[in-house]
C-alpha positions as CSV (number, residue, x, y, z in Angstrom):
1,X,-143.8,86.6,-80.0
2,X,-146.4,84.4,-81.7
3,X,-148.6,85.9,-84.4
4,X,-152.1,86.8,-83.3
5,X,-154.5,84.9,-85.5
6,X,-158.1,85.7,-86.5
7,X,-159.9,82.7,-87.8
8,X,-163.0,83.2,-90.0
9,X,-164.9,80.2,-91.1
10,X,-167.2,81.0,-94.0
11,X,-166.1,83.8,-96.4
12,X,-169.5,84.8,-97.7
13,X,-170.9,88.3,-97.3
14,X,-170.6,88.4,-93.5
15,X,-167.4,86.5,-93.2
16,X,-165.5,88.5,-95.7
17,X,-166.5,91.8,-94.1
18,X,-165.7,90.6,-90.6
19,X,-162.3,89.3,-91.7
20,X,-161.5,92.7,-93.2
21,X,-162.7,94.6,-90.1
22,X,-160.9,92.4,-87.6
23,X,-157.8,91.4,-89.4
24,X,-155.7,94.6,-89.5
25,X,-152.3,93.9,-87.8
26,X,-153.1,90.2,-87.3
27,X,-152.8,87.0,-89.3
28,X,-156.1,86.1,-90.9
29,X,-156.9,82.5,-91.5
30,X,-159.8,82.1,-93.8
31,X,-161.6,78.7,-94.1
32,X,-164.4,77.7,-96.4
33,X,-165.7,74.7,-98.3
34,X,-165.3,76.6,-101.6
35,X,-161.7,77.0,-102.7
36,X,-162.8,79.5,-105.3
37,X,-164.3,81.7,-102.7
38,X,-161.2,81.3,-100.5
39,X,-159.0,82.4,-103.4
40,X,-161.1,85.4,-104.3
41,X,-161.3,86.8,-100.8
42,X,-157.7,86.0,-99.9
43,X,-156.4,87.8,-103.0
44,X,-158.5,90.8,-102.3
45,X,-157.5,91.1,-98.6
46,X,-153.8,90.3,-99.5
47,X,-153.9,93.1,-102.1
48,X,-155.2,95.4,-99.4
49,X,-152.2,94.6,-97.1
50,X,-153.6,91.9,-94.9
51,X,-151.6,88.8,-93.8
52,X,-153.8,86.0,-95.1
53,X,-153.7,82.2,-94.9
54,X,-156.4,79.9,-96.3
55,X,-157.5,76.4,-95.4
56,X,-160.3,74.5,-97.1
57,X,-162.8,73.0,-94.6
58,X,-165.9,70.9,-94.6
59,X,-167.6,72.0,-91.3
60,X,-169.8,69.0,-91.3
61,X,-166.8,66.6,-91.2
62,X,-165.3,66.2,-87.7
63,X,-161.8,65.4,-88.9
64,X,-161.8,68.4,-91.3
65,X,-162.7,70.7,-88.5
66,X,-160.1,69.2,-86.2
67,X,-157.5,69.7,-88.9
68,X,-158.5,73.3,-89.3
69,X,-158.2,74.0,-85.5
70,X,-154.7,72.4,-85.6
71,X,-153.6,74.5,-88.5
72,X,-154.9,77.6,-86.8
73,X,-153.0,76.8,-83.6
74,X,-149.9,76.2,-85.7
75,X,-150.3,79.6,-87.4
76,X,-150.1,81.5,-84.1
77,X,-152.1,82.6,-81.0
78,X,-155.8,82.3,-81.9
79,X,-157.2,85.5,-80.4
80,X,-160.5,85.7,-82.4
81,X,-162.7,83.0,-83.9
82,X,-165.7,83.7,-86.1
83,X,-168.0,81.0,-87.5
84,X,-170.3,82.3,-90.3
85,X,-170.6,79.1,-92.4
86,X,-174.2,77.9,-92.9
87,X,-176.9,76.9,-95.3
88,X,-180.4,78.3,-95.6
89,X,-183.6,76.3,-96.4
90,X,-183.6,77.8,-99.9
91,X,-180.1,76.5,-100.5
92,X,-180.1,73.0,-99.3
93,X,-182.3,70.0,-98.2
94,X,-182.9,69.0,-94.6
95,X,-180.0,66.6,-94.2
96,X,-177.5,69.2,-95.5
97,X,-178.9,71.9,-93.2
98,X,-178.5,69.7,-90.2
99,X,-175.0,68.6,-91.2
100,X,-173.7,72.1,-91.7
101,X,-175.8,74.4,-89.4
102,X,-176.2,71.9,-86.5
103,X,-173.3,69.6,-86.4
104,X,-170.9,72.0,-88.1
105,X,-171.2,74.7,-85.4
106,X,-171.0,72.2,-82.6
107,X,-167.8,70.7,-84.0
108,X,-166.2,74.1,-84.3
109,X,-167.1,75.1,-80.8
110,X,-165.6,71.9,-79.4
111,X,-162.4,72.0,-81.5
112,X,-161.7,75.7,-81.2
113,X,-162.5,75.6,-77.5
114,X,-159.4,73.5,-77.1
115,X,-157.1,75.9,-78.9
116,X,-158.5,79.4,-78.3
117,X,-155.9,81.7,-76.6
118,X,-156.4,83.0,-73.1
119,X,-158.1,86.4,-73.5
120,X,-159.5,85.3,-76.8
121,X,-163.1,85.6,-78.0
122,X,-165.4,83.8,-80.4
123,X,-168.6,84.6,-82.3
124,X,-171.0,82.1,-83.9
125,X,-173.6,83.4,-86.4
126,X,-176.9,81.9,-85.5
127,X,-180.3,83.4,-86.6
128,X,-183.4,85.1,-85.4
129,X,-185.0,81.8,-86.4
130,X,-183.5,80.4,-83.2
131,X,-185.5,83.0,-81.1
132,X,-188.7,82.0,-82.9
133,X,-188.0,78.4,-82.1
134,X,-187.3,79.0,-78.4
135,X,-190.0,77.3,-76.3
136,X,-191.3,75.3,-79.2
137,X,-189.2,72.2,-78.5
138,X,-189.5,70.0,-75.5
139,X,-187.1,70.6,-72.7
140,X,-185.7,67.1,-73.1
141,X,-184.8,67.8,-76.8
142,X,-183.2,71.1,-75.9
143,X,-181.1,69.4,-73.3
144,X,-180.0,66.8,-75.9
145,X,-179.2,69.5,-78.4
146,X,-177.1,71.2,-75.7
147,X,-175.1,68.3,-74.2
148,X,-174.8,65.6,-76.9
149,X,-171.2,65.4,-78.1
150,X,-170.8,67.1,-81.5
151,X,-169.8,63.9,-83.3
152,X,-173.1,62.3,-82.1
153,X,-175.6,65.0,-82.8
154,X,-176.7,63.7,-86.1
155,X,-177.5,60.4,-84.4
156,X,-180.3,62.0,-82.4
157,X,-183.8,60.8,-83.3
158,X,-184.8,64.4,-84.3
159,X,-182.0,64.4,-87.0
160,X,-183.2,61.2,-88.6
161,X,-184.8,61.2,-92.1
162,X,-188.5,62.2,-91.9
163,X,-188.3,63.4,-88.3
164,X,-188.5,67.1,-89.4
165,X,-191.1,68.2,-92.0
166,X,-188.8,70.3,-94.2
167,X,-185.5,72.2,-94.4
168,X,-187.1,75.3,-92.7
169,X,-187.8,73.3,-89.6
170,X,-184.3,71.9,-89.7
171,X,-182.9,75.4,-89.9
172,X,-184.9,76.6,-87.0
173,X,-183.8,73.6,-84.9
174,X,-180.2,74.1,-85.8
175,X,-180.2,77.8,-85.1
176,X,-181.8,77.3,-81.7
177,X,-179.2,74.6,-81.0
178,X,-176.5,77.1,-82.0
179,X,-177.7,79.5,-79.2
180,X,-177.9,76.7,-76.7
181,X,-174.5,75.2,-77.5
182,X,-172.7,78.6,-77.4
183,X,-174.1,79.1,-73.9
184,X,-172.8,75.7,-72.8
185,X,-169.5,76.1,-74.6
186,X,-168.8,79.4,-72.8
187,X,-168.0,77.3,-69.7
188,X,-165.3,75.3,-71.4
189,X,-164.0,78.4,-73.2
190,X,-164.0,80.2,-69.8
191,X,-161.7,77.6,-68.4
192,X,-159.1,78.8,-70.9
193,X,-159.8,82.5,-70.1
194,X,-161.7,83.0,-73.3
195,X,-165.3,84.1,-74.2
196,X,-167.8,83.0,-76.9
197,X,-171.1,84.4,-77.9
198,X,-173.6,84.2,-80.8
199,X,-175.2,86.7,-83.0
200,X,-178.7,86.1,-84.4
201,X,-179.1,88.2,-87.6
202,X,-182.5,89.0,-89.1
203,X,-182.9,89.4,-92.8
204,X,-179.5,90.4,-94.1
205,X,-178.6,91.5,-97.7
206,X,-176.1,88.8,-98.3
207,X,-176.3,86.4,-101.3
208,X,-177.9,83.9,-99.0
209,X,-180.4,86.5,-97.8
210,X,-181.3,87.5,-101.3
211,X,-181.8,83.9,-102.3
212,X,-184.2,83.5,-99.4
213,X,-186.0,86.7,-100.4
214,X,-186.5,85.2,-103.9
215,X,-187.7,81.9,-102.5
216,X,-191.3,80.9,-101.5
217,X,-190.7,82.4,-98.0
218,X,-189.7,85.7,-99.5
219,X,-193.1,87.4,-99.0
220,X,-193.1,86.5,-95.4
221,X,-189.6,87.9,-95.0
222,X,-190.5,91.2,-96.7
223,X,-193.5,91.4,-94.3
224,X,-191.1,91.0,-91.4
225,X,-188.9,93.8,-92.6
226,X,-192.0,96.1,-93.1
227,X,-193.3,95.3,-89.6
228,X,-190.0,95.8,-87.8
229,X,-189.0,98.9,-85.9
230,X,-186.2,99.8,-88.4
231,X,-188.2,99.0,-91.5
232,X,-185.2,98.0,-93.5
233,X,-183.1,95.0,-94.5
234,X,-179.9,94.4,-92.6
235,X,-176.5,94.7,-94.1
236,X,-173.3,92.7,-93.6
237,X,-171.9,95.8,-92.0
238,X,-174.5,95.6,-89.3
239,X,-173.3,92.1,-88.4
240,X,-169.6,93.0,-88.7
241,X,-170.2,95.9,-86.2
242,X,-171.9,93.5,-83.7
243,X,-169.1,91.0,-84.1
244,X,-166.5,93.7,-83.5
245,X,-168.2,94.5,-80.2
246,X,-168.4,90.9,-79.0
247,X,-164.8,90.2,-80.0
248,X,-163.4,93.4,-78.5
249,X,-162.5,94.5,-75.0
250,X,-165.7,96.5,-74.5
251,X,-167.6,93.2,-74.1
252,X,-165.1,91.5,-71.7
253,X,-168.0,90.7,-69.2
254,X,-170.2,89.2,-71.9
255,X,-170.0,85.5,-72.7
256,X,-172.4,82.6,-73.3
257,X,-175.2,84.9,-74.7
258,X,-176.9,85.7,-77.9
259,X,-177.1,89.2,-79.5
260,X,-180.2,89.6,-81.6
261,X,-179.4,91.9,-84.6
262,X,-182.7,91.7,-86.5
263,X,-183.9,95.3,-86.9
264,X,-186.7,94.6,-84.5
265,X,-188.4,91.8,-86.3
266,X,-188.6,89.5,-83.2
267,X,-190.0,92.4,-81.1
268,X,-192.6,93.1,-83.8
269,X,-193.8,89.5,-83.7
270,X,-193.8,89.2,-79.9
271,X,-195.8,92.5,-79.6
272,X,-198.4,91.4,-82.1
273,X,-197.6,93.7,-85.0
274,X,-196.8,90.7,-87.2
275,X,-198.4,87.2,-87.0
276,X,-196.2,84.5,-88.4
277,X,-199.1,82.0,-88.4
């Protein structure tokens, strides 16, 4: 019998915890741009009894993502796929955000949609920023973001230099596109008997989240937390729990949708408690 494989792309705070939660009794394939991060997480999980493989990947490079999918298929039966890799506006300029957050997710959805096992499930980490962006873009643009082949996404006019005002706008565009592309990808994944969904986190206490809180947008993010129904920052455990649900048998009738895990921030904005301006 082939090994059951859990693929986790991006081994930051969320990815590491998801790999640990999902990987017991399975082969875990960790992929990341940072080989140092791969080594650190793999050594920790291996020391805790997990069966771990690693594979460097540049999610913005189509050939690199295809090679990762091929390596994963060679490792066994891919029963779970999780894509957490991303860049925030505080970490990178517009071009890099589009390459990683927009094209990178689309490439992974296409490549792993070809190799996911029947009965398998996938999760893509999007963002509540995608919910705030919903309805702000013309329908024609959303259609292009949904249907343009992954390798051609960065050729769209909206992805050209100067088309977006800043990295924050690029992030919102990319995360809205993530939600749209997961919905569309669920049809192709469904033809293989597999499911795929996205999770849109709010403000999460990962290194990326802490960097955003320390940036110019930090005051606004703290206001979001204060206005939310839970009144607290999210944790990687909150996201890992949501991922476990979407990857597990309890969600067998859920595919092509987005699960908002934001502590109630979006609800606070939509109900007028917080004005984003």
